[in-house]
C-alpha positions, 0 to 999 in steps of 0.5 A: 220609684224615682226616674234614676231607679227606673233607668237602673232596672231598664239597664239591668233588663237590657243587660239581661237580654244582651246576656241571652243574646250572647248565650244564643250566639255562643250556642250557635257557634258551637252548632256550626257544621263541621267537615264530615269524613267517610270511611272508605267504601261507606255510603253518604248519609242520605243515600237511598232515602225516599221519604222526608217527613217535615215536622212542624216548626218548633218555637223555644218561646212562642210569645216572643215568636208571636211578637216578632210576627212568626207563625208556625203554620206559615213557616212550616208551609215555607219549608214544605213549598221549598222542599217540593220546589227542590223535587225532594220526596217531602211530606208534612208529618200530619199528612205522611203515610205510615213507614214502610219496610225497606223504604228509608225515612228521615225527619226534617226538624226546624227549630226557631229560638227568638228573643224579642227586644221591643222593636227588634228581634233576634232568632237562631234558626236550625234545621236538622235531618235525622232518624231515630232507631234502636240499635245494639251498641256493644258491650251491652246486648240490649237495644238502645234508642239511637238518633242519627243526624244526617245534616245540620245547619243553623244561623242567626237572623237579627232585624226589625220586628216588622221584617222579621218573618220575611228575614226568617223565610229568606234564610229558611229558603237558603238553608233548604236549598243547601239541604237539597244540594246535600240530598242530591249529592248523596243519592247514588248515580242513575244506571 
């Protein structure tokens, strides 16, 4: 291979990475939160939730996450520490008690989609509070699995590979503060 064809292959690889980055960006735009409307007299989504289960961080590409200095355990620790700092009833999935009848429980799922371009890293981070249940949805009288989403937020982080974990931690902390605010707003006032 001569120098010109090596440059050509490199340019194609860069183009593919930029196309991937554009796809992640467009996906991110489609997931931005939208204003929620409540029916008259309906309770807010997290009203009465007494148990928040923090799932371990999920990576779309563990090799890219590792190259960018991201650790599943370290980021999961950041999430649980922030939740505890905001006085939320949170526990790690591995440490959670079995579900109890009459105690509302939701899961907090955080996903990190990372692309590594030599010295730079780009990540889309999203966190979702959800619960799964069975419900009967007419017209068929057979229970179906339903996922209810109470809160969702996502953002993109771009920067140097050496600072990427720090940037991700800062963004996660901000996102979790927003979640804590929404959780507090959804709780009924004390009597």
